[in-house]
C-alpha positions as CSV (number, residue, x, y, z in Angstrom):
1,M,7.6,17.2,5.3
2,T,11.2,16.8,5.3
3,D,10.8,14.9,8.7
4,Q,8.0,12.7,7.3
5,G,9.9,11.6,4.8
6,R,13.1,10.9,6.2
7,T,11.3,9.0,9.6
8,F,9.8,6.9,7.0
9,R,12.8,5.9,5.4
10,M,14.6,5.3,8.7
11,L,11.9,2.4,9.1
12,H,13.3,1.0,6.2
13,E,16.8,0.9,8.1
14,D,16.2,-0.3,11.4
15,A,16.4,-4.1,12.0
16,G,13.6,-6.5,11.4
17,A,10.0,-6.2,9.7
18,F,7.3,-3.9,10.3
19,I,3.8,-3.5,9.7
20,I,2.4,-0.9,7.3
21,P,-1.5,-1.2,7.9
22,N,-3.7,0.4,5.2
23,P,-6.6,2.3,6.4
24,W,-9.3,3.8,3.9
25,D,-10.6,7.2,5.8
26,V,-9.8,9.3,8.2
27,G,-11.6,7.1,11.1
28,T,-9.0,4.1,10.4
29,A,-6.2,5.7,10.0
30,R,-6.8,7.6,13.4
31,I,-7.7,3.9,15.3
32,L,-4.4,2.6,13.3
33,A,-2.4,5.6,15.1
34,A,-3.9,4.9,18.1
35,L,-3.0,1.3,18.2
36,G,0.6,2.3,17.8
37,F,1.6,1.5,14.6
38,R,4.4,3.7,13.2
39,A,3.3,4.4,9.8
40,L,0.4,4.3,7.4
41,A,-0.1,3.1,3.4
42,T,-3.2,4.2,1.5
43,T,-4.9,1.2,-0.3
44,S,-6.1,2.3,-3.7
45,A,-8.9,-0.8,-3.5
46,G,-10.1,0.7,-0.2
47,M,-10.1,4.0,-1.3
48,A,-12.7,3.0,-4.6
49,F,-14.8,1.2,-2.2
50,S,-15.3,3.6,0.4
51,F,-16.5,5.9,-2.5
52,G,-18.8,3.0,-3.9
53,V,-16.8,2.8,-7.2
54,A,-14.6,-0.2,-8.5
55,E,-11.1,-0.2,-8.3
56,G,-9.3,1.7,-11.1
57,R,-12.4,4.4,-11.4
58,V,-11.1,7.1,-9.0
59,S,-9.7,10.5,-10.4
60,P,-6.1,11.5,-9.8
61,E,-7.8,14.4,-8.2
62,E,-9.7,12.3,-6.0
63,T,-7.0,10.1,-5.0
64,L,-4.9,13.0,-3.8
65,S,-7.7,14.5,-2.0
66,H,-8.3,11.5,0.1
67,C,-4.3,10.8,0.3
68,R,-4.1,14.5,1.7
69,A,-6.8,13.5,4.0
70,I,-5.4,10.6,5.0
71,V,-2.1,12.4,5.9
72,S,-3.9,15.2,8.0
73,A,-5.6,12.5,10.3
74,T,-2.7,11.4,12.1
75,P,0.9,12.5,12.7
76,L,2.3,9.2,11.3
77,P,4.0,9.2,7.6
78,V,2.0,7.9,5.0
79,S,2.7,6.3,1.8
80,A,0.7,6.5,-1.0
81,D,-0.9,3.5,-3.2
82,L,-0.4,5.9,-6.6
83,E,-1.6,2.8,-8.9
84,K,0.0,3.4,-12.2
85,G,0.2,7.3,-11.6
86,F,-1.6,10.0,-13.7
87,G,-0.8,8.3,-17.4
88,D,1.2,5.6,-19.2
89,S,4.4,8.2,-19.9
90,P,7.4,8.7,-17.9
91,E,6.4,12.3,-17.7
92,S,3.3,11.3,-16.1
93,A,5.1,9.2,-13.4
94,A,7.4,11.9,-12.7
95,A,4.3,14.5,-12.5
96,T,2.8,12.2,-9.9
97,I,5.5,11.8,-7.6
98,R,6.0,15.2,-7.5
99,A,2.2,15.8,-6.7
100,A,2.4,13.1,-4.0
101,A,5.0,14.9,-2.3
102,E,3.7,18.3,-2.5
103,I,0.7,16.9,0.1
104,G,3.1,15.6,2.4
105,L,3.1,12.1,1.5
106,A,6.6,10.5,3.0
107,G,6.5,7.9,0.1
108,G,4.2,6.4,-2.4
109,S,4.0,3.5,-4.9
110,L,3.8,3.1,-8.7
111,E,2.9,0.0,-10.5
112,D,4.1,-1.7,-13.9
113,H,0.3,-2.4,-14.4
114,T,-1.3,-0.9,-17.6
115,G,-4.8,-0.7,-16.4
116,R,-5.6,-2.7,-19.3
117,P,-7.3,-6.4,-18.6
118,N,-5.9,-7.7,-22.2
119,D,-2.4,-6.1,-22.1
120,P,-1.9,-5.6,-18.0
121,I,1.8,-5.3,-17.3
122,Y,4.0,-2.5,-19.2
123,D,6.8,-3.2,-21.8
124,F,10.0,-4.4,-19.5
125,S,11.5,-0.7,-21.4
126,L,8.9,1.4,-20.3
127,A,8.6,0.1,-16.7
128,V,11.8,0.7,-16.1
129,E,12.0,4.5,-17.7
130,R,8.8,5.0,-15.7
131,I,10.5,4.2,-12.7
132,E,13.7,6.1,-13.7
133,A,11.6,9.4,-14.3
134,A,9.8,8.5,-11.0
135,V,13.3,8.5,-9.4
136,E,14.8,11.5,-11.1
137,A,11.8,13.8,-10.0
138,R,12.1,12.1,-6.5
139,R,15.9,13.4,-6.1
140,S,14.2,17.0,-7.3
141,L,12.6,17.0,-4.2
142,P,13.3,19.6,-1.5
143,H,12.6,16.9,1.2
144,D,12.9,13.1,1.3
145,F,10.5,10.7,-0.2
146,V,10.3,6.6,-0.2
147,L,9.8,5.8,-3.9
148,T,8.4,2.3,-4.1
149,A,8.5,0.2,-7.3
150,R,5.8,-2.4,-7.9
151,C,5.7,-5.6,-10.2
152,E,2.5,-6.7,-10.6
153,N,3.1,-10.1,-12.9
154,F,1.6,-12.4,-10.1
155,L,-1.6,-10.2,-9.5
156,W,-2.3,-10.7,-13.7
157,G,-1.3,-14.2,-13.9
158,R,2.0,-13.8,-15.0
159,T,3.7,-15.9,-12.6
160,D,7.2,-15.8,-14.1
161,L,9.6,-15.6,-10.9
162,D,12.8,-15.0,-13.3
163,D,10.7,-12.2,-14.9
164,T,9.6,-10.2,-11.8
165,I,13.2,-10.5,-10.4
166,R,14.2,-9.3,-13.5
167,R,12.0,-6.0,-13.4
168,L,12.5,-5.7,-9.7
169,L,16.3,-5.4,-10.1
170,A,16.0,-3.1,-12.9
171,F,13.7,-0.7,-10.5
172,E,16.6,-1.5,-8.0
173,K,19.0,0.0,-10.3
174,A,16.8,2.8,-11.8
175,G,16.7,4.2,-7.7
176,A,13.8,2.7,-6.4
177,D,14.0,2.7,-2.7
178,V,11.6,-0.1,-2.3
179,L,10.8,-3.0,-4.1
180,Y,7.1,-4.7,-4.3
181,A,5.6,-7.6,-6.2
182,P,2.3,-8.5,-4.7
183,G,0.9,-11.8,-5.0
184,L,3.7,-14.0,-4.0
185,H,2.1,-16.8,-2.3
186,D,5.0,-19.0,-0.5
187,L,8.2,-18.4,1.3
188,A,9.9,-19.7,-1.0
189,T,9.2,-17.3,-3.7
190,I,9.5,-14.6,-1.4
191,K,13.2,-15.3,0.1
192,A,13.8,-15.7,-3.9
193,V,12.8,-12.3,-4.2
194,C,14.4,-11.1,-1.2
195,R,17.9,-12.8,-1.7
196,A,17.8,-11.4,-5.4
197,V,17.9,-7.7,-4.3
198,T,19.7,-5.3,-1.9
199,K,16.7,-2.4,-1.4
200,P,14.0,-3.3,1.0
201,V,11.0,-5.4,0.0
202,N,7.3,-5.1,0.7
203,V,5.4,-8.2,0.9
204,V,1.5,-8.0,1.4
205,M,-0.5,-10.1,3.5
206,G,-4.3,-10.8,3.7
207,M,-4.6,-12.0,0.5
208,P,-6.5,-15.5,-0.5
209,G,-3.8,-18.5,0.2
210,A,-1.3,-18.5,3.1
211,T,-0.3,-16.0,5.2
212,F,3.0,-15.8,7.0
213,S,3.9,-14.2,10.6
214,V,5.7,-11.0,11.2
215,T,8.7,-13.1,12.3
216,E,8.6,-15.5,9.2
217,L,8.5,-12.9,6.7
218,A,11.2,-11.2,8.6
219,E,13.2,-14.3,8.6
220,A,12.7,-14.5,4.7
221,G,14.3,-11.1,4.5
222,V,11.1,-9.0,4.3
223,K,11.2,-5.4,5.7
224,R,7.9,-4.2,5.0
225,I,4.5,-5.8,5.5
226,S,1.5,-3.9,4.0
227,V,-2.1,-5.8,4.2
228,G,-3.8,-4.0,1.1
229,S,-7.2,-4.4,0.8
230,A,-7.7,-7.2,3.4
231,L,-8.8,-4.8,6.0
232,V,-11.4,-3.1,4.3
233,R,-12.5,-6.5,2.7
234,L,-13.0,-7.5,6.5
235,A,-14.9,-4.6,7.3
236,F,-17.3,-4.5,4.1
237,G,-17.4,-8.5,4.5
238,A,-18.8,-7.5,8.4
239,F,-21.4,-5.1,6.8
240,V,-22.8,-7.0,4.8
241,N,-23.5,-10.4,6.2
242,A,-25.1,-8.3,8.7
243,A,-27.4,-6.6,6.5
244,R,-27.8,-10.2,4.8
245,E,-28.8,-10.8,8.5
246,M,-31.4,-8.9,8.6
247,K,-32.9,-8.8,5.6
248,S,-32.9,-12.7,4.9
249,G,-33.8,-14.0,8.7
250,G,-35.1,-11.0,10.6
251,T,-32.7,-11.1,13.4
252,F,-30.0,-9.0,14.9
253,R,-27.4,-11.5,16.5
254,F,-24.5,-9.6,14.4
255,S,-24.4,-6.8,17.1
256,D,-22.9,-9.2,19.6
257,A,-19.7,-9.0,17.7
258,A,-19.7,-5.0,17.3
259,M,-17.6,-2.9,19.1
260,G,-18.8,-1.3,22.0
261,F,-19.9,2.2,21.5
262,A,-17.7,3.3,24.5
263,E,-14.8,1.7,23.0
264,L,-14.9,2.8,19.4
265,E,-15.6,6.7,20.7
266,G,-12.2,5.9,22.6
267,F,-10.2,6.0,19.9
268,F,-11.4,9.4,18.5
269,S,-11.1,11.0,21.9
270,G,-7.5,9.8,22.7
271,A,-9.0,8.0,25.5
272,T,-7.9,4.4,23.7
273,K,-4.0,3.7,23.2
274,A,-2.4,0.3,22.0
């Protein structure tokens, strides 16, 4: 556990930017590891969809069990999408980090999203207190753990860059290791965020709208690039399109784009490499 957390932290200290893709089960985690990625991150949406429920409907116990399975699937460090944690209070944020570390996660993220559509973002002071408590919990651990603090403004129609940067700066001051504001859709905004803070910044690609290359994002100051639910949405999209073709057209042309059995099996037998 100590090595995983330290290994994960060192990725943030290397030059340039790195991709941390988001598997949603053991199989996809092992495929991404075989392809040569250096770390993995869970996706709360991907987890929920794989369970057949909407995002935000998975219990803390189920979330930790899912994370444990991803951790056990490969030797790579894993950072967890912990959403808002086990509750709204600073104490619940701290408990979430302790529980995440106990199952072998190398890191995890906490959001300032309340889970309430009519009141989606925590009050500034409470949001900061939650990160302060999470940082205190992280510092009490016997091993390293990389804490990511998320500002969810842009995902909930609050496209206030000044408030987003204000929150990220407060999270940085509180001791968060990585800062993350999902939903930034242009390089100018991404650059503004990266220039405003001194801690590593995570940016998500694969959302609707503009996407940028690793090179472009690294030049903007980004350190870590995740893809959130993009991979699971891609996979489910292919599945649904194939099912619709069978149901509506009575044809099976989708199979032309399917990966060959031997190649797919190779990922799980150790035969397929990057």
